[in-house]
C-alpha positions as CSV (number, residue, x, y, z in Angstrom):
1,M,101.0,-121.5,110.0
2,P,97.4,-120.3,109.5
3,S,95.4,-121.9,106.8
4,P,94.4,-119.6,103.9
5,A,91.0,-118.0,104.2
6,A,88.3,-119.6,102.1
7,A,87.2,-117.7,99.0
8,P,84.0,-115.8,99.5
9,V,81.0,-117.4,97.9
10,P,79.5,-115.2,95.1
11,T,75.9,-114.2,95.6
12,A,72.9,-113.3,93.4
13,V,69.3,-112.2,93.8
14,V,66.7,-113.1,91.2
15,V,63.5,-111.0,91.1
16,G,60.7,-113.1,89.7
17,G,59.8,-116.7,90.2
18,G,58.3,-117.4,86.8
19,I,59.9,-119.9,84.5
20,A,62.6,-117.4,83.4
21,G,63.5,-116.6,87.0
22,L,63.7,-120.2,88.1
23,L,65.9,-121.1,85.1
24,A,68.2,-118.2,85.9
25,A,68.4,-119.4,89.5
26,R,69.3,-122.8,88.2
27,E,72.2,-121.6,86.1
28,L,73.6,-119.5,89.0
29,A,73.2,-122.2,91.6
30,R,74.9,-124.8,89.4
31,A,77.8,-122.4,89.1
32,S,78.1,-122.3,92.9
33,V,76.5,-118.8,93.2
34,R,74.5,-118.5,96.4
35,T,71.1,-117.5,95.0
36,T,67.9,-116.1,96.4
37,V,64.7,-115.9,94.4
38,L,61.9,-113.4,95.2
39,E,58.4,-114.0,93.9
40,A,55.4,-111.7,94.5
41,A,52.9,-114.5,94.4
42,E,52.7,-117.6,96.6
43,E,52.8,-119.9,93.6
44,W,55.9,-120.5,91.4
45,G,56.3,-120.9,87.7
46,G,54.3,-117.9,86.4
47,C,52.3,-118.9,83.3
48,V,53.4,-122.6,83.8
49,G,51.0,-123.3,86.7
50,S,48.3,-125.8,87.7
51,H,44.8,-125.8,89.2
52,V,42.3,-128.5,90.2
53,V,39.0,-128.7,88.4
54,A,36.5,-131.4,89.1
55,G,39.2,-133.5,90.8
56,L,41.6,-133.2,87.9
57,T,45.0,-131.5,88.2
58,L,45.3,-129.4,85.0
59,D,47.6,-126.8,83.5
60,S,46.4,-123.3,84.4
61,G,48.6,-121.7,81.8
62,A,50.9,-123.2,79.2
63,E,49.9,-126.7,78.2
64,S,52.5,-127.4,75.5
65,F,55.8,-126.1,74.0
66,A,57.0,-125.4,70.5
67,T,59.4,-128.0,69.1
68,R,61.3,-125.6,66.8
69,T,64.3,-126.0,69.2
70,A,65.4,-128.8,71.5
71,A,65.7,-126.4,74.5
72,V,62.5,-127.4,76.4
73,A,63.0,-131.1,75.8
74,G,66.6,-130.9,76.9
75,L,65.5,-129.2,80.1
76,A,62.9,-131.8,80.7
77,E,65.4,-134.6,80.2
78,D,67.9,-132.9,82.6
79,L,65.1,-132.8,85.2
80,G,64.3,-136.5,84.7
81,L,61.1,-135.9,82.6
82,G,62.5,-137.0,79.2
83,A,60.3,-140.1,79.1
84,E,57.2,-138.0,79.8
85,I,57.5,-135.9,76.6
86,V,54.5,-136.7,74.4
87,P,53.1,-135.4,71.1
88,P,49.5,-134.2,70.7
89,N,47.0,-136.4,69.0
90,P,47.4,-136.0,65.2
91,G,43.9,-134.9,64.5
92,G,44.9,-131.2,64.1
93,A,43.0,-128.0,64.8
94,W,40.3,-126.1,63.0
95,V,39.8,-122.5,62.2
96,Q,36.4,-120.7,62.7
97,L,35.7,-118.4,59.7
98,P,32.7,-116.1,59.3
99,E,31.1,-118.7,57.0
100,G,31.9,-121.7,59.3
101,P,34.7,-124.0,60.5
102,R,37.5,-125.2,58.3
103,E,40.5,-127.5,59.0
104,L,43.7,-125.6,59.8
105,P,46.7,-126.6,57.7
106,K,48.8,-129.1,59.6
107,T,52.1,-127.9,58.2
108,G,52.4,-124.2,58.7
109,V,54.1,-121.5,60.7
110,L,51.9,-118.9,62.4
111,G,49.2,-120.2,60.1
112,I,51.3,-119.5,57.0
113,P,50.9,-122.6,54.7
114,A,53.9,-124.5,53.4
115,N,51.7,-125.4,50.3
116,P,48.9,-123.1,49.2
117,W,47.4,-126.1,47.3
118,D,47.0,-128.5,50.3
119,P,43.3,-129.5,50.4
120,E,42.6,-127.9,53.8
121,V,44.4,-124.7,52.7
122,R,42.3,-124.5,49.5
123,R,39.1,-125.1,51.4
124,S,39.9,-122.1,53.6
125,L,41.2,-119.8,50.9
126,G,39.1,-120.7,47.9
127,L,40.5,-121.2,44.4
128,L,41.4,-117.5,43.9
129,G,43.0,-117.3,47.4
130,S,45.2,-120.3,46.6
131,V,46.2,-118.9,43.2
132,R,47.2,-115.6,44.8
133,A,49.1,-117.4,47.6
134,S,51.0,-119.5,45.0
135,L,52.3,-116.3,43.3
136,D,54.7,-116.2,46.3
137,A,56.9,-118.7,44.5
138,L,57.3,-116.2,41.5
139,L,58.2,-113.1,43.6
140,P,61.7,-111.9,44.1
141,A,63.2,-113.0,47.4
142,S,63.6,-109.3,48.3
143,V,59.9,-108.8,48.7
144,G,59.2,-108.7,52.4
145,T,62.8,-109.1,53.4
146,A,64.4,-105.9,52.4
147,A,63.1,-103.7,55.2
148,G,65.0,-103.6,58.5
149,A,61.8,-104.5,60.4
150,T,58.6,-106.0,59.0
151,S,55.3,-107.0,60.6
152,V,53.8,-110.5,60.2
153,A,50.9,-108.9,58.3
154,A,53.0,-106.9,55.9
155,L,55.1,-110.0,55.1
156,V,52.2,-112.3,54.5
157,R,50.1,-109.8,52.6
158,A,53.0,-108.9,50.3
159,R,53.9,-112.5,49.5
160,M,50.7,-114.5,49.8
161,G,47.8,-112.0,49.9
162,R,45.1,-110.9,52.2
163,R,43.1,-114.1,52.3
164,V,46.0,-116.0,53.8
165,L,46.4,-113.2,56.3
166,D,42.7,-112.9,57.3
167,R,41.7,-116.6,57.2
168,L,44.8,-118.4,58.4
169,V,47.3,-116.1,60.0
170,S,45.1,-113.7,62.0
171,P,43.3,-116.6,63.9
172,V,46.6,-118.3,64.8
173,V,48.4,-115.1,65.8
174,G,45.3,-113.9,67.8
175,G,45.1,-117.2,69.5
176,V,48.7,-117.6,70.3
177,H,50.0,-114.0,70.8
178,S,46.7,-112.2,71.6
179,A,47.8,-109.5,69.1
180,D,47.1,-108.1,65.7
181,P,49.7,-109.5,63.1
182,A,50.0,-105.9,61.8
183,L,51.8,-105.0,65.0
184,L,54.0,-108.1,65.5
185,D,57.6,-108.0,64.5
186,V,58.0,-111.2,62.4
187,D,61.7,-111.5,63.3
188,M,60.7,-111.9,67.0
189,V,57.7,-114.3,66.7
190,A,59.1,-116.4,63.8
191,P,62.9,-116.1,64.0
192,G,64.7,-117.1,60.8
193,L,61.6,-117.0,58.6
194,R,62.7,-114.0,56.5
195,A,66.2,-115.4,56.2
196,G,64.6,-118.6,55.0
197,I,62.9,-116.7,52.1
198,R,66.3,-115.4,51.0
199,T,67.7,-118.9,51.2
200,H,64.9,-120.9,49.7
201,G,63.3,-118.3,47.4
202,S,59.7,-118.1,48.8
203,L,57.7,-117.8,52.0
204,A,56.1,-121.2,51.5
205,A,59.5,-122.8,51.0
206,A,60.9,-121.1,54.1
207,V,57.9,-122.4,56.1
208,A,58.5,-125.9,54.7
209,A,62.2,-125.7,55.6
210,Q,61.3,-124.7,59.2
211,R,58.9,-127.6,59.5
212,R,61.5,-130.0,58.1
213,G,64.0,-128.6,60.6
214,A,61.5,-129.2,63.5
215,A,61.3,-132.9,62.4
216,R,65.0,-133.5,62.4
217,P,66.9,-134.7,65.5
218,G,69.1,-131.9,66.8
219,A,67.4,-129.3,64.5
220,G,64.5,-128.4,66.6
221,Q,62.6,-131.7,67.1
222,P,63.4,-132.9,70.7
223,F,62.1,-136.4,70.6
224,V,65.3,-138.1,69.5
225,R,68.3,-137.7,71.8
226,Q,71.4,-139.7,72.4
227,G,70.6,-142.1,69.5
228,A,67.3,-143.2,71.0
229,R,64.2,-143.4,68.7
230,R,60.7,-143.0,69.8
231,P,58.2,-144.3,67.2
232,G,55.3,-142.1,66.2
233,L,56.7,-138.8,67.6
234,Q,58.6,-137.4,64.6
235,K,55.7,-136.2,62.5
236,A,56.3,-133.1,60.5
237,G,52.8,-131.8,61.5
238,S,53.6,-131.9,65.2
239,A,54.7,-128.3,65.9
240,V,54.2,-128.7,69.7
241,A,54.7,-131.3,72.4
242,G,53.7,-131.6,76.0
243,L,54.5,-133.5,79.2
244,R,52.4,-136.5,80.4
245,G,50.8,-135.1,83.5
246,G,50.9,-131.5,82.3
247,M,53.5,-128.8,81.7
248,H,53.3,-127.8,85.4
249,T,55.2,-130.9,86.2
250,L,58.3,-129.2,84.7
251,V,58.0,-126.5,87.4
252,T,57.6,-129.0,90.2
253,A,60.8,-130.8,89.1
254,L,62.6,-127.5,88.7
255,L,61.7,-126.4,92.2
256,T,62.9,-129.8,93.6
257,E,66.3,-129.3,91.9
258,L,66.6,-125.7,93.1
259,R,66.0,-126.7,96.7
260,G,68.6,-129.5,96.3
261,L,71.1,-126.9,95.1
262,G,70.5,-124.7,98.1
263,V,68.6,-121.9,96.4
264,T,66.5,-119.8,98.8
265,L,63.0,-119.4,97.5
266,V,61.1,-116.5,99.0
267,G,57.4,-116.5,97.9
268,G,54.8,-113.9,98.6
269,T,57.5,-111.2,98.5
270,R,57.2,-108.4,96.0
271,A,60.3,-106.4,95.2
272,G,59.6,-102.7,95.6
273,E,62.9,-101.0,94.9
274,V,66.3,-101.8,93.3
275,Q,69.4,-99.8,94.2
276,R,73.0,-99.9,93.1
277,I,75.3,-100.3,96.1
278,P,79.1,-100.7,96.4
279,G,79.9,-104.2,95.2
280,G,76.5,-105.1,94.0
281,W,72.8,-104.5,94.3
282,R,70.1,-104.0,97.0
283,V,66.6,-105.2,96.5
284,T,64.0,-103.9,99.0
285,A,60.8,-105.9,99.5
286,G,58.6,-104.5,102.2
287,R,60.6,-104.5,105.4
288,S,63.1,-107.0,104.0
289,V,66.4,-106.1,102.3
290,F,68.4,-108.4,100.0
291,D,71.9,-107.5,99.0
292,A,73.9,-109.5,96.4
293,E,76.8,-109.0,94.0
294,R,74.7,-110.1,91.0
295,L,71.1,-109.3,90.0
296,V,68.7,-111.0,87.6
297,V,65.3,-109.2,86.9
298,A,62.8,-111.7,85.5
299,V,59.5,-110.0,85.7
300,E,57.2,-108.5,83.0
301,G,58.7,-105.6,80.9
302,P,56.8,-102.7,82.5
303,A,57.6,-103.9,86.0
304,A,61.2,-104.6,85.1
305,V,61.8,-101.1,83.8
306,A,60.0,-99.6,86.8
307,L,62.2,-101.5,89.2
308,L,65.4,-100.5,87.4
309,A,64.5,-97.0,86.5
310,G,66.3,-95.5,89.5
311,A,69.5,-97.3,88.9
312,L,69.4,-97.1,85.1
313,P,67.3,-94.0,84.1
314,A,68.0,-94.6,80.4
315,L,65.8,-97.7,80.5
316,S,62.7,-95.6,81.0
317,A,62.6,-94.7,77.3
318,L,62.5,-98.4,76.4
319,R,59.6,-99.3,78.7
320,P,57.3,-101.7,76.7
321,A,53.5,-101.6,76.6
322,A,51.8,-104.1,78.9
323,G,50.4,-107.2,77.2
324,P,46.7,-107.8,76.9
325,D,44.7,-109.2,79.8
326,V,44.0,-112.9,79.0
327,R,41.4,-115.0,80.7
328,L,41.4,-118.7,80.5
329,V,38.2,-120.6,81.2
330,T,38.5,-124.4,81.9
331,L,35.3,-126.5,81.6
332,V,35.1,-130.1,82.7
333,L,32.1,-131.6,81.0
334,D,30.2,-134.9,81.1
335,C,29.2,-135.0,77.4
336,P,29.6,-138.3,75.4
337,A,28.7,-136.4,72.2
338,L,32.3,-134.9,72.4
339,D,33.9,-138.4,72.2
340,S,34.1,-138.0,68.4
341,A,36.3,-134.9,68.8
342,P,34.2,-132.9,66.3
343,R,36.8,-130.2,65.8
344,G,40.0,-132.2,66.3
345,T,42.2,-130.8,69.0
346,G,40.6,-127.4,69.0
347,V,39.5,-124.3,67.2
348,L,41.2,-121.0,66.5
349,V,38.7,-118.1,65.8
350,A,39.1,-115.6,63.1
351,P,38.6,-112.1,64.6
352,Q,35.8,-111.3,62.2
353,S,33.7,-114.3,63.1
354,P,30.4,-113.0,64.4
355,G,28.8,-114.0,67.7
356,I,31.9,-115.8,69.2
357,R,33.9,-114.0,71.9
358,A,36.6,-116.6,72.5
359,K,39.8,-116.3,70.6
360,A,40.6,-120.0,70.8
361,L,39.3,-123.4,72.2
362,T,41.4,-126.3,73.1
363,H,39.7,-129.7,73.4
364,A,42.3,-130.9,75.9
365,T,41.1,-134.5,76.2
366,A,41.1,-134.8,72.4
367,K,44.6,-133.3,72.2
368,W,46.4,-135.2,74.9
369,A,45.9,-139.0,75.2
370,W,47.3,-139.1,78.7
371,L,44.6,-136.7,79.9
372,A,41.8,-138.8,78.2
373,E,43.2,-141.8,80.0
374,R,42.8,-140.1,83.3
375,T,39.2,-139.0,82.8
376,A,36.0,-141.0,83.1
377,P,34.2,-142.2,80.0
378,G,32.3,-139.3,78.4
379,R,34.2,-136.7,80.4
380,H,36.0,-133.9,78.5
381,V,38.2,-131.0,79.3
382,L,37.9,-127.8,77.3
383,R,40.0,-124.6,77.6
384,L,38.7,-121.4,76.1
385,S,40.8,-118.2,76.0
386,Y,39.6,-114.6,75.9
387,G,41.4,-111.3,75.5
388,R,42.8,-110.5,72.1
389,G,43.8,-107.0,73.2
390,D,42.5,-103.7,72.1
391,N,44.8,-103.8,69.1
392,I,42.5,-106.1,67.1
393,Q,39.4,-104.9,65.2
394,T,37.0,-107.8,65.6
395,G,33.7,-106.4,64.2
396,R,31.8,-108.1,67.1
397,V,28.8,-106.4,68.6
398,R,28.8,-108.0,72.1
399,P,31.3,-106.8,74.7
400,E,33.9,-109.2,76.1
401,P,32.7,-110.9,79.3
402,G,34.2,-109.5,82.5
403,T,33.2,-111.3,85.6
404,D,33.9,-115.0,86.2
405,E,30.2,-115.9,85.9
406,E,30.0,-113.9,82.6
407,L,33.1,-115.8,81.3
408,F,31.6,-119.1,82.3
409,D,28.4,-118.4,80.4
410,A,30.3,-117.1,77.4
411,A,32.6,-120.2,77.4
412,L,29.7,-122.6,77.5
413,E,27.9,-120.8,74.7
414,D,31.1,-120.4,72.6
415,A,32.0,-124.1,73.1
416,A,28.6,-125.2,72.0
417,T,28.9,-123.1,68.8
418,L,32.5,-124.0,68.0
419,L,32.0,-127.7,68.5
420,A,28.5,-127.9,67.1
421,V,27.3,-129.8,70.2
422,P,24.5,-128.6,72.5
423,L,25.9,-127.9,76.0
424,S,24.1,-126.7,79.1
425,R,25.0,-126.1,82.8
426,S,23.8,-129.6,83.6
427,D,26.8,-131.0,81.6
428,V,29.3,-129.1,83.7
429,A,31.2,-131.2,86.3
430,G,33.5,-128.2,87.2
431,W,34.9,-125.0,85.9
432,D,37.5,-122.4,86.7
433,V,38.7,-119.0,85.4
434,V,42.4,-118.0,85.5
435,R,43.5,-114.5,84.6
436,W,46.8,-113.5,83.2
437,S,47.3,-109.7,83.5
438,G,49.8,-108.4,81.0
439,A,51.6,-111.7,81.0
440,L,51.7,-112.1,77.2
441,P,53.5,-109.0,75.8
442,F,53.5,-108.8,72.1
443,A,56.7,-108.1,70.1
444,S,55.6,-104.9,68.3
445,L,57.4,-103.7,65.2
446,G,61.0,-102.8,65.9
447,H,61.0,-104.7,69.2
448,K,64.1,-106.6,68.3
449,R,66.1,-103.3,68.2
450,R,64.6,-102.3,71.5
451,V,65.6,-105.6,73.1
452,E,69.2,-105.1,71.9
453,E,69.3,-101.7,73.5
454,V,67.8,-102.9,76.8
455,R,70.4,-105.7,76.9
456,R,73.2,-103.3,76.0
457,L,72.4,-101.0,78.9
458,C,72.2,-103.8,81.3
459,A,75.4,-105.5,80.1
460,A,77.2,-102.2,80.7
461,E,76.5,-102.6,84.4
462,G,78.6,-105.8,84.5
463,S,76.5,-107.6,87.1
464,L,72.9,-107.2,85.8
465,V,70.8,-109.4,83.5
466,V,67.2,-109.0,82.5
467,V,65.3,-112.0,81.2
468,G,61.8,-113.1,80.3
469,G,59.3,-113.4,77.5
470,W,59.2,-109.7,76.8
471,L,62.8,-109.9,75.7
472,S,63.2,-113.5,74.3
473,G,59.8,-113.7,72.7
474,N,56.7,-115.5,74.1
475,G,56.6,-119.2,74.7
476,L,58.6,-121.7,76.7
477,A,60.9,-122.6,73.8
478,A,62.1,-119.0,73.5
479,I,62.5,-118.4,77.2
480,V,64.2,-121.7,77.9
481,A,66.7,-121.2,75.1
482,D,67.4,-117.5,75.9
483,T,67.7,-117.5,79.7
484,P,70.8,-119.6,80.2
485,T,72.6,-117.7,77.4
486,Q,71.9,-114.3,79.1
487,V,72.8,-115.6,82.6
488,A,76.1,-116.9,81.4
489,A,77.4,-113.3,81.6
490,L,77.1,-113.4,85.4
491,L,78.7,-116.7,86.1
492,P,82.0,-116.8,88.0
C-alpha cells in the first residue's frame, strides 16, 4: 500500500530585510513556512545597523528603544539577550532654547510635562508659561479629544499653551520624528494619550499615567519578567533602554536564529516588480524570480505602494510622502573636558535656536555606561543628527550642510556650542556620516485612517501583509509590537 504523500510545505517571500522584514520572516519560519527574504542592500537590519569608528563598533542607527511596551525586551529575551538590557544613565537630557540650554523634564511624553511646576519645567517655561500649562487641569476633558484626528501641536497648544509647544514639545518631536508637531497625528506617535485625557481629566495626568505604566512590570516596562527583579532599572524617568554592546546586537542574534530556522536570506537583491499569479505571488528582482503563496512587503511606504500598485491599483491613492533625509554624524573625541557630561546624556535643539544646525546631540558615552567602560580615559562618543525636513520653519540663516566634510565641520562646531566645550579637529580620533534617506516617515494628520485603509485592501487579498514603521509608527517598540500581529494572518 503506497504511503500518503507528504503535505506541501507552505512558502512565503518577504521583501525588505529591515527589522520589520526580519521579524516577519521569524514569525513565518517558526510556523514552518519556507521563507525567503530579499534585501536591496548588503547589510541587514535597516535602521538598526552598526559601523566602526576609531576602532569602536557603534550603532549606526537606533541606539535605544522605548519602554512603553514590553515588546522589544520580550524579543531580546527570546533571542538570549535579556541579561543585556540596560537603562541609560539617569542624568537626563537638555534642551537648547534661543536664550540658552535648560534641563529637559525627566518625566514627560514627547516633551509634554507630567507636572508643569517641576523645577526644570518652570525654568524652561517661566512663571507665566507654567501658569498657562497648569490650566490644563481645569479644562474639560473634551478639549483636544473631541475631533476625529488631532495633531500633536493642536492638542498641546489647546491644553497647555504655546510655550510648552515651542520650548519642550517641538525640540523633542523634531529630534525624534524629524517633523513639525503641527503635522503629526498624536494618535499615531503617542497612542492612548488622548484616551488618557478622557480617563484622567487632563493632559498632564494622562502623561503621568503613561509614565507610571512604563514603570510597572507587564505594563510597558520590560525590566521585570518572570518574577525576577533587577535593581535600579525601574525608574519612572527612564523612558528608553538599550542593549549592552549596542542595539545592532539584536539584529545579529535575529539573523542567527533565522539561519537556524532555514530562512533563505538574499542580500544585494532589489525587488523590481510584484505580480499576482495563480496560487500566490511572483517577485521579480533583476534576472531572478521568486514565487510563493504568501507575500510580506516590509519596505518604506512609497516603495511598498510602488511595488504593489500593479496588483492593487487602489493603493496608489494612499501612497505616503517620503520621510525627510536624516544624516547622523558620529564623532569619537579625545577630550577629558567632556568627562563631566556637561549636558547630561545629550541635547535636543529647539528649531528657533540660532546658529545651530543639528536637531539633536547624544553624548553616547555619558548615556551608556557599557560604552564608557569600553573606551579609553578621556575618550567620548557623540552622535549629532541633521535633517528636520522641509516641514519645519527654523528661522536659521545658514543652509543645512550637504557633503560629508560639511557635516563633519558642522557637527564639530555644533557640539562645541551645545556642550560649551572648545573642540577642534585635533581632538577627533575618528568620525563617520550615515545617511538615512526617507527612512523616518512621519505620521501626518489622518494617518491612522490611511493605515486602516491600506491594511483593509491588503487583507482582502488573503495572502498579503504590509508592515513597517510607516504603518505601525516609528521606533522599534511600535514595529516589534505590530509586525507579529499582522503576520499572524498569513500563518497556516
